[in-house]
C-alpha positions in Angstrom: -1.5 9.8 -12.0 -5.0 11.2 -11.1 -4.9 14.7 -9.7 -5.7 13.9 -6.1 -3.0 11.2 -5.7 -0.3 13.6 -4.7 -2.6 15.1 -2.0 -3.4 11.6 -0.8 0.3 10.8 -0.5 1.0 14.1 1.4 -1.8 13.3 3.9 -0.6 9.7 4.4 2.9 10.9 4.9 1.6 13.1 7.7 0.0 10.2 9.7 2.1 9.9 12.8 3.9 6.8 14.1 1.4 4.6 16.0 -1.7 6.2 14.5 -3.9 5.3 11.5 -6.4 6.9 9.1 -9.1 5.2 7.1 -9.3 5.4 3.3 -12.3 7.7 3.8 -10.4 9.9 6.3 -7.7 10.5 3.7 -10.2 11.2 1.0 -12.1 13.7 3.2 -8.9 15.5 4.1 -8.0 15.7 0.4 -11.3 17.4 -0.3 -13.3 14.6 -1.9 -15.1 12.4 0.7 -16.3 10.1 -2.0 -12.8 9.1 -3.1 -12.0 6.4 -0.6 -11.5 3.8 -3.3 -9.2 6.2 -5.2 -7.0 6.3 -2.0 -6.8 2.5 -2.3 -5.8 2.7 -6.0 -3.2 5.4 -5.2 -1.7 3.1 -2.6 -1.7 0.1 -4.8 0.3 2.0 -7.4 3.1 2.7 -5.0 6.4 1.1 -5.9 7.6 -1.6 -3.5 10.4 0.5 -2.2 8.2 3.5 -1.4 8.9 5.2 2.0 5.3 6.3 2.3 3.8 4.7 5.4 1.0 3.0 3.5 0.4 0.5 6.4 -1.1 3.4 8.4 -4.2 3.4 6.2 -6.9 1.0 7.3 -10.5 0.2 6.3 -13.5 1.9 8.0 -13.8 -1.0 10.5 -10.2 -0.7 11.7 -9.0 -3.7 9.6 -6.0 -4.1 7.5 -6.3 -4.5 3.8 -4.7 -6.6 1.2 -1.6 -5.4 -0.7 0.9 -7.3 -2.7 2.9 -8.0 0.5 -0.2 -9.2 2.3 -2.3 -8.3 5.3 0.3 -9.9 7.6 2.9 -7.3 6.7 0.6 -4.4 7.4 -0.5 -5.8 10.7 3.2 -6.5 11.6 4.2 -3.0 10.7 1.4 -1.5 12.8 2.2 -3.8 15.7 5.8 -2.6 15.5 4.5 0.9 16.1 2.5 -0.2 19.2 -0.9 -0.7 17.6 -2.8 -3.7 19.0 -5.5 -5.7 17.4 -8.6 -7.5 18.8 -9.2 -11.2 18.2 -11.0 -10.4 14.9 -7.9 -8.6 13.7 -9.2 -5.1 14.1 -7.7 -2.1 15.8 -9.7 0.3 17.9 -10.2 3.4 15.8 -11.3 5.4 19.0 -7.7 4.9 20.2 -5.5 4.9 17.1 -7.3 7.1 14.6 -5.4 10.2 13.7 -7.4 13.4 14.0 -5.4 15.3 11.4 -3.4 17.2 13.9 0.3 16.7 12.9 1.4 17.2 16.5 -0.8 14.3 17.7 1.4 11.3 18.4 0.5 7.8 19.3 -1.8 6.8 22.2 
């Protein structure tokens, strides 16, 4: 396991219900702003039964990404948390992006 992965997981675990972070946001908070792809690799390595809220990590445009369970599952899990999507399948990062403050709940 690469050295930043545990930090990525810690940050992702902190994303509140109804909020999201981008891969780049997670990488920056972990101290390496160039490690966005590594965040993706770390998430893809999670076991299927992981309790880490992987679905709260989206791409820089506010879109969901592919995972073995598919984009539909990620969108459904976010919708269950009250996140809404535009007709192109993107969420509004100005509304749902987590600012890193653990006390910040959903919109």
